[in-house]
PyMOL Python script that loads the backbone (N, CA, C, O; Angstrom):
from pymol import cmd

cmd.read_pdbstr("""\
ATOM      1  N   MET A   1       0.847  -1.167   0.000  1.00  0.00           N
ATOM      2  CA  MET A   1       0.000   0.000   0.000  1.00  0.00           C
ATOM      3  C   MET A   1       0.899   1.239   0.000  1.00  0.00           C
ATOM      4  O   MET A   1       1.842   1.319   0.787  1.00  0.00           O
ATOM      5  N   PRO A   2       0.613   2.195  -0.871  1.00  0.00           N
ATOM      6  CA  PRO A   2       1.434   3.409  -0.937  1.00  0.00           C
ATOM      7  C   PRO A   2       1.415   4.183   0.391  1.00  0.00           C
ATOM      8  O   PRO A   2       0.422   4.188   1.118  1.00  0.00           O
ATOM      9  N   ARG A   3       2.522   4.817   0.670  1.00  0.00           N
ATOM     10  CA  ARG A   3       2.671   5.517   1.943  1.00  0.00           C
ATOM     11  C   ARG A   3       1.644   6.635   2.101  1.00  0.00           C
ATOM     12  O   ARG A   3       1.084   6.798   3.185  1.00  0.00           O
ATOM     13  N   LEU A   4       1.385   7.405   1.050  1.00  0.00           N
ATOM     14  CA  LEU A   4       0.415   8.493   1.166  1.00  0.00           C
ATOM     15  C   LEU A   4      -0.994   7.966   1.426  1.00  0.00           C
ATOM     16  O   LEU A   4      -1.782   8.622   2.107  1.00  0.00           O
ATOM     17  N   ALA A   5      -1.317   6.793   0.894  1.00  0.00           N
ATOM     18  CA  ALA A   5      -2.618   6.198   1.166  1.00  0.00           C
ATOM     19  C   ALA A   5      -2.735   5.814   2.632  1.00  0.00           C
ATOM     20  O   ALA A   5      -3.794   5.982   3.236  1.00  0.00           O
ATOM     21  N   VAL A   6      -1.667   5.305   3.200  1.00  0.00           N
ATOM     22  CA  VAL A   6      -1.681   4.938   4.625  1.00  0.00           C
ATOM     23  C   VAL A   6      -1.845   6.187   5.480  1.00  0.00           C
ATOM     24  O   VAL A   6      -2.623   6.188   6.434  1.00  0.00           O
ATOM     25  N   TYR A   7      -1.118   7.252   5.145  1.00  0.00           N
ATOM     26  CA  TYR A   7      -1.238   8.492   5.910  1.00  0.00           C
ATOM     27  C   TYR A   7      -2.656   9.046   5.833  1.00  0.00           C
ATOM     28  O   TYR A   7      -3.209   9.473   6.846  1.00  0.00           O
ATOM     29  N   ALA A   8      -3.246   9.042   4.649  1.00  0.00           N
ATOM     30  CA  ALA A   8      -4.605   9.553   4.490  1.00  0.00           C
ATOM     31  C   ALA A   8      -5.605   8.689   5.250  1.00  0.00           C
ATOM     32  O   ALA A   8      -6.572   9.205   5.811  1.00  0.00           O
ATOM     33  N   LEU A   9      -5.377   7.392   5.271  1.00  0.00           N
ATOM     34  CA  LEU A   9      -6.260   6.504   6.020  1.00  0.00           C
ATOM     35  C   LEU A   9      -6.154   6.751   7.526  1.00  0.00           C
ATOM     36  O   LEU A   9      -7.158   6.705   8.236  1.00  0.00           O
ATOM     37  N   VAL A  10      -4.956   7.010   8.005  1.00  0.00           N
ATOM     38  CA  VAL A  10      -4.769   7.329   9.426  1.00  0.00           C
ATOM     39  C   VAL A  10      -5.485   8.628   9.773  1.00  0.00           C
ATOM     40  O   VAL A  10      -6.136   8.722  10.813  1.00  0.00           O
ATOM     41  N   VAL A  11      -5.365   9.627   8.907  1.00  0.00           N
ATOM     42  CA  VAL A  11      -6.054  10.901   9.138  1.00  0.00           C
ATOM     43  C   VAL A  11      -7.561  10.686   9.147  1.00  0.00           C
ATOM     44  O   VAL A  11      -8.270  11.298   9.945  1.00  0.00           O
ATOM     45  N   CYS A  12      -8.049   9.827   8.271  1.00  0.00           N
ATOM     46  CA  CYS A  12      -9.480   9.543   8.214  1.00  0.00           C
ATOM     47  C   CYS A  12      -9.961   8.912   9.525  1.00  0.00           C
ATOM     48  O   CYS A  12     -10.976   9.333  10.079  1.00  0.00           O
ATOM     49  N   VAL A  13      -9.250   7.925  10.010  1.00  0.00           N
ATOM     50  CA  VAL A  13      -9.646   7.252  11.255  1.00  0.00           C
ATOM     51  C   VAL A  13      -9.588   8.221  12.434  1.00  0.00           C
ATOM     52  O   VAL A  13     -10.493   8.237  13.268  1.00  0.00           O
ATOM     53  N   LEU A  14      -8.537   9.020  12.507  1.00  0.00           N
ATOM     54  CA  LEU A  14      -8.421   9.969  13.608  1.00  0.00           C
ATOM     55  C   LEU A  14      -9.493  11.057  13.552  1.00  0.00           C
ATOM     56  O   LEU A  14      -9.992  11.490  14.591  1.00  0.00           O
ATOM     57  N   SER A  15      -9.847  11.496  12.355  1.00  0.00           N
ATOM     58  CA  SER A  15     -10.879  12.527  12.256  1.00  0.00           C
ATOM     59  C   SER A  15     -12.263  11.961  12.594  1.00  0.00           C
ATOM     60  O   SER A  15     -13.103  12.684  13.131  1.00  0.00           O
ATOM     61  N   VAL A  16     -12.510  10.704  12.294  1.00  0.00           N
ATOM     62  CA  VAL A  16     -13.777  10.095  12.706  1.00  0.00           C
ATOM     63  C   VAL A  16     -13.824   9.986  14.230  1.00  0.00           C
ATOM     64  O   VAL A  16     -14.859  10.246  14.845  1.00  0.00           O
ATOM     65  N   ALA A  17     -12.718   9.608  14.824  1.00  0.00           N
ATOM     66  CA  ALA A  17     -12.669   9.534  16.291  1.00  0.00           C
ATOM     67  C   ALA A  17     -12.878  10.918  16.909  1.00  0.00           C
ATOM     68  O   ALA A  17     -13.584  11.053  17.909  1.00  0.00           O
ATOM     69  N   ALA A  18     -12.271  11.935  16.320  1.00  0.00           N
ATOM     70  CA  ALA A  18     -12.443  13.296  16.824  1.00  0.00           C
ATOM     71  C   ALA A  18     -13.886  13.759  16.649  1.00  0.00           C
ATOM     72  O   ALA A  18     -14.410  14.473  17.504  1.00  0.00           O
ATOM     73  N   ALA A  19     -14.528  13.369  15.568  1.00  0.00           N
ATOM     74  CA  ALA A  19     -15.927  13.737  15.349  1.00  0.00           C
ATOM     75  C   ALA A  19     -16.824  13.081  16.395  1.00  0.00           C
ATOM     76  O   ALA A  19     -17.745  13.712  16.913  1.00  0.00           O
ATOM     77  N   VAL A  20     -16.556  11.826  16.701  1.00  0.00           N
ATOM     78  CA  VAL A  20     -17.349  11.135  17.723  1.00  0.00           C
ATOM     79  C   VAL A  20     -17.194  11.829  19.072  1.00  0.00           C
ATOM     80  O   VAL A  20     -18.179  12.048  19.777  1.00  0.00           O
ATOM     81  N   VAL A  21     -15.966  12.172  19.429  1.00  0.00           N
ATOM     82  CA  VAL A  21     -15.732  12.867  20.691  1.00  0.00           C
ATOM     83  C   VAL A  21     -16.427  14.222  20.705  1.00  0.00           C
ATOM     84  O   VAL A  21     -17.040  14.597  21.704  1.00  0.00           O
ATOM     85  N   ALA A  22     -16.335  14.952  19.607  1.00  0.00           N
ATOM     86  CA  ALA A  22     -16.947  16.277  19.539  1.00  0.00           C
ATOM     87  C   ALA A  22     -18.466  16.191  19.655  1.00  0.00           C
ATOM     88  O   ALA A  22     -19.080  16.990  20.363  1.00  0.00           O
ATOM     89  N   PHE A  23     -19.067  15.239  18.974  1.00  0.00           N
ATOM     90  CA  PHE A  23     -20.523  15.114  19.035  1.00  0.00           C
ATOM     91  C   PHE A  23     -20.994  14.637  20.404  1.00  0.00           C
ATOM     92  O   PHE A  23     -22.051  15.061  20.871  1.00  0.00           O
ATOM     93  N   THR A  24     -20.235  13.767  21.050  1.00  0.00           N
ATOM     94  CA  THR A  24     -20.641  13.308  22.380  1.00  0.00           C
ATOM     95  C   THR A  24     -20.516  14.413  23.423  1.00  0.00           C
ATOM     96  O   THR A  24     -21.206  14.389  24.443  1.00  0.00           O
ATOM     97  N   GLN A  25     -19.642  15.378  23.172  1.00  0.00           N
ATOM     98  CA  GLN A  25     -19.514  16.518  24.078  1.00  0.00           C
ATOM     99  C   GLN A  25     -20.492  17.633  23.727  1.00  0.00           C
ATOM    100  O   GLN A  25     -20.504  18.677  24.379  1.00  0.00           O
ATOM    101  N   GLY A  26     -21.304  17.422  22.711  1.00  0.00           N
ATOM    102  CA  GLY A  26     -22.302  18.411  22.338  1.00  0.00           C
ATOM    103  C   GLY A  26     -21.792  19.525  21.453  1.00  0.00           C
ATOM    104  O   GLY A  26     -22.453  20.555  21.319  1.00  0.00           O
ATOM    105  N   SER A  27     -20.641  19.346  20.849  1.00  0.00           N
ATOM    106  CA  SER A  27     -20.056  20.386  20.008  1.00  0.00           C
ATOM    107  C   SER A  27     -20.418  20.136  18.541  1.00  0.00           C
ATOM    108  O   SER A  27     -20.397  19.003  18.061  1.00  0.00           O
ATOM    109  N   TRP A  28     -20.747  21.218  17.852  1.00  0.00           N
ATOM    110  CA  TRP A  28     -21.036  21.113  16.423  1.00  0.00           C
ATOM    111  C   TRP A  28     -19.765  21.118  15.588  1.00  0.00           C
ATOM    112  O   TRP A  28     -19.830  21.032  14.362  1.00  0.00           O
ATOM    113  N   LEU A  29     -18.619  21.216  16.231  1.00  0.00           N
ATOM    114  CA  LEU A  29     -17.346  21.165  15.527  1.00  0.00           C
ATOM    115  C   LEU A  29     -17.130  19.797  14.876  1.00  0.00           C
ATOM    116  O   LEU A  29     -16.284  19.658  13.992  1.00  0.00           O
ATOM    117  N   GLY A  30     -17.885  18.797  15.304  1.00  0.00           N
ATOM    118  CA  GLY A  30     -17.800  17.464  14.717  1.00  0.00           C
ATOM    119  C   GLY A  30     -18.097  17.456  13.232  1.00  0.00           C
ATOM    120  O   GLY A  30     -17.624  16.585  12.501  1.00  0.00           O
ATOM    121  N   ILE A  31     -18.882  18.426  12.784  1.00  0.00           N
ATOM    122  CA  ILE A  31     -19.186  18.509  11.343  1.00  0.00           C
ATOM    123  C   ILE A  31     -17.909  18.740  10.550  1.00  0.00           C
ATOM    124  O   ILE A  31     -17.728  18.155   9.482  1.00  0.00           O
ATOM    125  N   VAL A  32     -17.028  19.580  11.056  1.00  0.00           N
ATOM    126  CA  VAL A  32     -15.760  19.837  10.374  1.00  0.00           C
ATOM    127  C   VAL A  32     -14.930  18.563  10.324  1.00  0.00           C
ATOM    128  O   VAL A  32     -14.292  18.272   9.312  1.00  0.00           O
ATOM    129  N   TRP A  33     -14.940  17.797  11.423  1.00  0.00           N
ATOM    130  CA  TRP A  33     -14.186  16.539  11.454  1.00  0.00           C
ATOM    131  C   TRP A  33     -14.762  15.533  10.470  1.00  0.00           C
ATOM    132  O   TRP A  33     -14.012  14.784   9.845  1.00  0.00           O
ATOM    133  N   ILE A  34     -16.080  15.506  10.325  1.00  0.00           N
ATOM    134  CA  ILE A  34     -16.701  14.603   9.353  1.00  0.00           C
ATOM    135  C   ILE A  34     -16.296  14.987   7.931  1.00  0.00           C
ATOM    136  O   ILE A  34     -16.007  14.121   7.105  1.00  0.00           O
ATOM    137  N   LEU A  35     -16.277  16.283   7.652  1.00  0.00           N
ATOM    138  CA  LEU A  35     -15.849  16.727   6.322  1.00  0.00           C
ATOM    139  C   LEU A  35     -14.391  16.353   6.065  1.00  0.00           C
ATOM    140  O   LEU A  35     -14.040  15.953   4.954  1.00  0.00           O
ATOM    141  N   LEU A  36     -13.549  16.478   7.077  1.00  0.00           N
ATOM    142  CA  LEU A  36     -12.145  16.089   6.933  1.00  0.00           C
ATOM    143  C   LEU A  36     -12.016  14.586   6.713  1.00  0.00           C
ATOM    144  O   LEU A  36     -11.164  14.135   5.948  1.00  0.00           O
ATOM    145  N   ALA A  37     -12.866  13.815   7.388  1.00  0.00           N
ATOM    146  CA  ALA A  37     -12.847  12.364   7.194  1.00  0.00           C
ATOM    147  C   ALA A  37     -13.227  12.010   5.762  1.00  0.00           C
ATOM    148  O   ALA A  37     -12.615  11.128   5.159  1.00  0.00           O
ATOM    149  N   GLY A  38     -14.223  12.684   5.218  1.00  0.00           N
ATOM    150  CA  GLY A  38     -14.616  12.430   3.827  1.00  0.00           C
ATOM    151  C   GLY A  38     -13.505  12.780   2.850  1.00  0.00           C
ATOM    152  O   GLY A  38     -13.231  12.026   1.917  1.00  0.00           O
ATOM    153  N   LEU A  39     -12.876  13.908   3.063  1.00  0.00           N
ATOM    154  CA  LEU A  39     -11.778  14.322   2.183  1.00  0.00           C
ATOM    155  C   LEU A  39     -10.611  13.346   2.256  1.00  0.00           C
ATOM    156  O   LEU A  39     -10.064  12.946   1.228  1.00  0.00           O
ATOM    157  N   SER A  40     -10.234  12.968   3.463  1.00  0.00           N
ATOM    158  CA  SER A  40      -9.080  12.076   3.603  1.00  0.00           C
ATOM    159  C   SER A  40      -9.376  10.667   3.100  1.00  0.00           C
ATOM    160  O   SER A  40      -8.471   9.988   2.614  1.00  0.00           O
ATOM    161  N   SER A  41     -10.630  10.211   3.206  1.00  0.00           N
ATOM    162  CA  SER A  41     -10.948   8.887   2.664  1.00  0.00           C
ATOM    163  C   SER A  41     -10.879   8.912   1.139  1.00  0.00           C
ATOM    164  O   SER A  41     -10.438   7.942   0.521  1.00  0.00           O
ATOM    165  N   ASN A  42     -11.310  10.008   0.536  1.00  0.00           N
ATOM    166  CA  ASN A  42     -11.178  10.131  -0.918  1.00  0.00           C
ATOM    167  C   ASN A  42      -9.717  10.171  -1.343  1.00  0.00           C
ATOM    168  O   ASN A  42      -9.345   9.594  -2.365  1.00  0.00           O
ATOM    169  N   MET A  43      -8.891  10.854  -0.555  1.00  0.00           N
ATOM    170  CA  MET A  43      -7.458  10.898  -0.863  1.00  0.00           C
ATOM    171  C   MET A  43      -6.835   9.515  -0.741  1.00  0.00           C
ATOM    172  O   MET A  43      -6.018   9.121  -1.574  1.00  0.00           O
ATOM    173  N   ALA A  44      -7.224   8.774   0.305  1.00  0.00           N
ATOM    174  CA  ALA A  44      -6.685   7.427   0.481  1.00  0.00           C
ATOM    175  C   ALA A  44      -7.070   6.542  -0.692  1.00  0.00           C
ATOM    176  O   ALA A  44      -6.238   5.793  -1.205  1.00  0.00           O
ATOM    177  N   TRP A  45      -8.317   6.621  -1.119  1.00  0.00           N
ATOM    178  CA  TRP A  45      -8.772   5.822  -2.260  1.00  0.00           C
ATOM    179  C   TRP A  45      -8.008   6.197  -3.524  1.00  0.00           C
ATOM    180  O   TRP A  45      -7.609   5.322  -4.292  1.00  0.00           O
ATOM    181  N   TYR A  46      -7.804   7.494  -3.743  1.00  0.00           N
ATOM    182  CA  TYR A  46      -7.087   7.962  -4.922  1.00  0.00           C
ATOM    183  C   TYR A  46      -5.655   7.429  -4.945  1.00  0.00           C
ATOM    184  O   TYR A  46      -5.204   6.902  -5.963  1.00  0.00           O
ATOM    185  N   TYR A  47      -4.943   7.565  -3.832  1.00  0.00           N
ATOM    186  CA  TYR A  47      -3.553   7.121  -3.789  1.00  0.00           C
ATOM    187  C   TYR A  47      -3.445   5.605  -3.875  1.00  0.00           C
ATOM    188  O   TYR A  47      -2.474   5.083  -4.423  1.00  0.00           O
ATOM    189  N   LEU A  48      -4.433   4.892  -3.338  1.00  0.00           N
ATOM    190  CA  LEU A  48      -4.431   3.441  -3.457  1.00  0.00           C
ATOM    191  C   LEU A  48      -4.620   3.017  -4.916  1.00  0.00           C
ATOM    192  O   LEU A  48      -3.912   2.140  -5.411  1.00  0.00           O
ATOM    193  N   ARG A  49      -5.572   3.641  -5.592  1.00  0.00           N
ATOM    194  CA  ARG A  49      -5.789   3.320  -7.016  1.00  0.00           C
ATOM    195  C   ARG A  49      -4.584   3.705  -7.863  1.00  0.00           C
ATOM    196  O   ARG A  49      -4.190   2.969  -8.768  1.00  0.00           O
ATOM    197  N   ARG A  50      -4.000   4.867  -7.563  1.00  0.00           N
ATOM    198  CA  ARG A  50      -2.836   5.308  -8.319  1.00  0.00           C
ATOM    199  C   ARG A  50      -1.674   4.336  -8.134  1.00  0.00           C
ATOM    200  O   ARG A  50      -0.958   4.042  -9.091  1.00  0.00           O
ATOM    201  N   GLY A  51      -1.484   3.843  -6.929  1.00  0.00           N
ATOM    202  CA  GLY A  51      -0.431   2.869  -6.667  1.00  0.00           C
ATOM    203  C   GLY A  51      -0.676   1.556  -7.388  1.00  0.00           C
ATOM    204  O   GLY A  51       0.253   0.955  -7.928  1.00  0.00           O
ATOM    205  N   ARG A  52      -1.930   1.107  -7.397  1.00  0.00           N
ATOM    206  CA  ARG A  52      -2.260  -0.129  -8.112  1.00  0.00           C
ATOM    207  C   ARG A  52      -2.040   0.016  -9.609  1.00  0.00           C
ATOM    208  O   ARG A  52      -1.523  -0.894 -10.257  1.00  0.00           O
ATOM    209  N   MET A  53      -2.437   1.173 -10.166  1.00  0.00           N
ATOM    210  CA  MET A  53      -2.257   1.389 -11.599  1.00  0.00           C
ATOM    211  C   MET A  53      -0.775   1.470 -11.949  1.00  0.00           C
ATOM    212  O   MET A  53      -0.367   0.976 -13.000  1.00  0.00           O
ATOM    213  N   ALA A  54       0.032   2.079 -11.094  1.00  0.00           N
ATOM    214  CA  ALA A  54       1.475   2.168 -11.347  1.00  0.00           C
ATOM    215  C   ALA A  54       2.105   0.780 -11.282  1.00  0.00           C
ATOM    216  O   ALA A  54       2.978   0.455 -12.087  1.00  0.00           O
ATOM    217  N   ALA A  55       1.665  -0.038 -10.326  1.00  0.00           N
ATOM    218  CA  ALA A  55       2.198  -1.398 -10.225  1.00  0.00           C
ATOM    219  C   ALA A  55       1.808  -2.226 -11.439  1.00  0.00           C
ATOM    220  O   ALA A  55       2.611  -3.010 -11.946  1.00  0.00           O
ATOM    221  N   ALA A  56       0.571  -2.053 -11.908  1.00  0.00           N
ATOM    222  CA  ALA A  56       0.128  -2.794 -13.089  1.00  0.00           C
ATOM    223  C   ALA A  56       0.920  -2.352 -14.324  1.00  0.00           C
ATOM    224  O   ALA A  56       1.262  -3.173 -15.174  1.00  0.00           O
ATOM    225  N   ALA A  57       1.204  -1.061 -14.414  1.00  0.00           N
ATOM    226  CA  ALA A  57       1.987  -0.569 -15.552  1.00  0.00           C
ATOM    227  C   ALA A  57       3.416  -1.112 -15.509  1.00  0.00           C
ATOM    228  O   ALA A  57       3.990  -1.449 -16.544  1.00  0.00           O
ATOM    229  N   ARG A  58       3.985  -1.193 -14.305  1.00  0.00           N
ATOM    230  CA  ARG A  58       5.332  -1.767 -14.184  1.00  0.00           C
ATOM    231  C   ARG A  58       5.327  -3.241 -14.568  1.00  0.00           C
ATOM    232  O   ARG A  58       6.260  -3.714 -15.217  1.00  0.00           O
ATOM    233  N   ASN A  59       4.288  -3.969 -14.176  1.00  0.00           N
ATOM    234  CA  ASN A  59       4.200  -5.388 -14.522  1.00  0.00           C
ATOM    235  C   ASN A  59       4.041  -5.580 -16.029  1.00  0.00           C
ATOM    236  O   ASN A  59       4.643  -6.479 -16.616  1.00  0.00           O
ATOM    237  N   ARG A  60       3.223  -4.726 -16.649  1.00  0.00           N
ATOM    238  CA  ARG A  60       3.054  -4.814 -18.101  1.00  0.00           C
ATOM    239  C   ARG A  60       4.359  -4.506 -18.816  1.00  0.00           C
ATOM    240  O   ARG A  60       4.697  -5.153 -19.807  1.00  0.00           O
ATOM    241  N   ALA A  61       5.099  -3.509 -18.310  1.00  0.00           N
ATOM    242  CA  ALA A  61       6.371  -3.147 -18.932  1.00  0.00           C
ATOM    243  C   ALA A  61       7.384  -4.274 -18.764  1.00  0.00           C
ATOM    244  O   ALA A  61       8.180  -4.533 -19.667  1.00  0.00           O
ATOM    245  N   ALA A  62       7.361  -4.935 -17.628  1.00  0.00           N
ATOM    246  CA  ALA A  62       8.296  -6.030 -17.390  1.00  0.00           C
ATOM    247  C   ALA A  62       7.948  -7.251 -18.238  1.00  0.00           C
ATOM    248  O   ALA A  62       8.835  -7.996 -18.655  1.00  0.00           O
ATOM    249  N   ASP A  63       6.660  -7.452 -18.492  1.00  0.00           N
ATOM    250  CA  ASP A  63       6.223  -8.593 -19.296  1.00  0.00           C
ATOM    251  C   ASP A  63       6.392  -8.349 -20.794  1.00  0.00           C
ATOM    252  O   ASP A  63       6.433  -9.287 -21.590  1.00  0.00           O
ATOM    253  N   GLY A  64       6.488  -7.092 -21.154  1.00  0.00           N
ATOM    254  CA  GLY A  64       6.644  -6.765 -22.563  1.00  0.00           C
ATOM    255  C   GLY A  64       5.321  -6.690 -23.315  1.00  0.00           C
ATOM    256  O   GLY A  64       5.316  -6.613 -24.544  1.00  0.00           O
ATOM    257  N   SER A  65       4.204  -6.711 -22.602  1.00  0.00           N
ATOM    258  CA  SER A  65       2.920  -6.603 -23.281  1.00  0.00           C
ATOM    259  C   SER A  65       2.637  -5.143 -23.590  1.00  0.00           C
ATOM    260  O   SER A  65       3.214  -4.257 -22.959  1.00  0.00           O
ATOM    261  N   PRO A  66       1.757  -4.876 -24.552  1.00  0.00           N
ATOM    262  CA  PRO A  66       1.475  -3.482 -24.933  1.00  0.00           C
ATOM    263  C   PRO A  66       0.781  -2.746 -23.799  1.00  0.00           C
ATOM    264  O   PRO A  66       0.161  -3.361 -22.931  1.00  0.00           O
ATOM    265  N   ALA A  67       0.891  -1.422 -23.817  1.00  0.00           N
ATOM    266  CA  ALA A  67       0.341  -0.590 -22.743  1.00  0.00           C
ATOM    267  C   ALA A  67      -1.178  -0.559 -22.749  1.00  0.00           C
ATOM    268  O   ALA A  67      -1.779  -0.230 -21.726  1.00  0.00           O
ATOM    269  N   GLY A  68      -1.812  -0.885 -23.847  1.00  0.00           N
ATOM    270  CA  GLY A  68      -3.259  -0.809 -23.951  1.00  0.00           C
ATOM    271  C   GLY A  68      -4.000  -1.927 -23.270  1.00  0.00           C
ATOM    272  O   GLY A  68      -5.221  -1.840 -23.139  1.00  0.00           O
ATOM    273  N   GLY A  69      -3.342  -2.963 -22.833  1.00  0.00           N
ATOM    274  CA  GLY A  69      -4.029  -4.059 -22.163  1.00  0.00           C
ATOM    275  C   GLY A  69      -3.546  -5.383 -22.689  1.00  0.00           C
ATOM    276  O   GLY A  69      -2.349  -5.577 -22.903  1.00  0.00           O
ATOM    277  N   SER A  70      -4.476  -6.301 -22.898  1.00  0.00           N
ATOM    278  CA  SER A  70      -4.096  -7.646 -23.342  1.00  0.00           C
ATOM    279  C   SER A  70      -3.634  -7.626 -24.798  1.00  0.00           C
ATOM    280  O   SER A  70      -4.181  -6.882 -25.612  1.00  0.00           O
ATOM    281  N   PRO A  71      -2.651  -8.422 -25.121  1.00  0.00           N
ATOM    282  CA  PRO A  71      -2.155  -8.464 -26.505  1.00  0.00           C
ATOM    283  C   PRO A  71      -3.176  -9.117 -27.423  1.00  0.00           C
ATOM    284  O   PRO A  71      -3.906 -10.023 -27.020  1.00  0.00           O
ATOM    285  N   THR A  72      -3.215  -8.648 -28.649  1.00  0.00           N
ATOM    286  CA  THR A  72      -4.145  -9.214 -29.625  1.00  0.00           C
ATOM    287  C   THR A  72      -3.497 -10.409 -30.296  1.00  0.00           C
ATOM    288  O   THR A  72      -2.275 -10.496 -30.419  1.00  0.00           O
ATOM    289  N   ALA A  73      -4.349 -11.325 -30.727  1.00  0.00           N
ATOM    290  CA  ALA A  73      -3.834 -12.561 -31.343  1.00  0.00           C
ATOM    291  C   ALA A  73      -3.608 -12.415 -32.821  1.00  0.00           C
ATOM    292  O   ALA A  73      -3.178 -13.363 -33.477  1.00  0.00           O
TER     293      ALA A  73
END
""", "prot")
cmd.dss("prot")
cmd.show_as("cartoon", "prot")
cmd.util.cbc("prot")
cmd.orient("prot")
């Protein structure tokens, strides 16, 4: 898993925990934490997909297959 995806996932988990604490204390600041959790989860997903696509491209380059996908017969 790419390092930036792990960092974004950690931020997401911590912001959800902060939102729970804020809401249990009666603070509306939890809304900001929820928005941060949404942003960081999207970032984690993006970096995870980008890492997978880069790994697939490296594998295709190592195999010698064309960049467009499966080789034609």
